N, C-alpha and C positions, 0 to 999 in steps of 0.2 A: 408240117415241116417248116422250120424257120428259115428265113433268108440268110444267105451266106455272102461273105466277101472273099474274093480271091486275093491271096497274098503270095509273095515269093520270098525266098531266102537263099542267098549264096552260101555255099559250104565248101570246105576242103575235104580231102579224103578221110580224115579222122572222124569228123562229124557225120559224114556219109555212112561210115561203118556203124556208128552208133544208131543212126536212123534205121539201117538195115536190121540191126539186132533187135530194135523195137518194132519190127514188122511194119515199118513205114507209118506208124500211127501216133508217135509221140516224139517231141523234141527232148534231147538229153538235158539233164540238169546243167546249169551254168557252173563254170569253174569259179573259184573265189575272186579271180581278177575280172570276171564278167558279170557285173551287177545288173546288166540289162540284156534282154533278148530283143533283137530288133528285126522283125520281119519288115519287108519293104512293100510299097504299094504299086510298083510297076516292074514289069519284066526287064525293061531296058536297063534300069538302075541295077538290078540284080546281076544282069549279064556283065555290066561294066566291072562290078566288084569281083565276080567269079573269074572272068577272063583276065583281068589285070592283077588284082591283089592276090587272090587265092592261087593262081598259077605261079606267080612269082614267089610266094611264101611257101607253097606246099607241092608244087609241081603239077597240080591239077585243081580245077574248080568246077563246081556243079551248081546249077540253078534248080532249086526246088520250087514247086507250086503246090498250094494247098488251100482249102476252104475253111473259114472260121465263121461261127455264128455271128451275124451282124449285131444282134442285140448285145452280145458280150463285148464286142469291140467298141460299141458306143460309149463304154465307160473309160476309154482311153483317148488321149489327144493324138492327132497326127502331127509329127514334127517335120518341118522343112529344114533340111540340113545342108542345103546347097541351092542349086537352081530350082526352077519351078517344079521339076519332076523328081527331085531328090527327096522323097517322102518316106518316112518310117513311122512305125509304132514303136514306142519304148515300153516294153513289158518288164516290170521289175522281176528279178530272178525268183523272188519268193512267190510270184504269181504264176510261174510257168506251169505248174501242175494244173491249175484251173484253166489256163490258156489251152493246154493239151486236151483237157476234158471238153473243150468247145470246138475242137477240130472236127470237121465233118468229112468222112471218107479218108482216103489215104494221102500221104505226102508223096508227091511224084517228082522224079528227076525229069526236067524238060530240056536242059542244055548241059553239055559237057565240054570242058576245055582242058587240054593237056599241053604241057610244055613241049616245045619242039625238041627232038633228039639232038 
């Protein structure tokens, strides 16, 4: 069994529904205006996006957690897009199917944020 890396991804309700439809095993294809799939390297960063951006934009935000084969991820650079802990992988949309093939286990929802009534 190969080693894995834990990644997180904040999602809104629409992407969560697509994950559920894929039985929590695959990320949905990117839309034309989404050329990059960006999983993040720490839960705190994912929480900030889900609780701030997704809740404001969609009324709810969720943090997902999943494992990806480390040897596959070694082919991608980590991008620092803000402070020291604001780290992402940038997976080109055309690579997403191969990325999905390297997920080990299920994609799990680990945090949920909903707009106050």
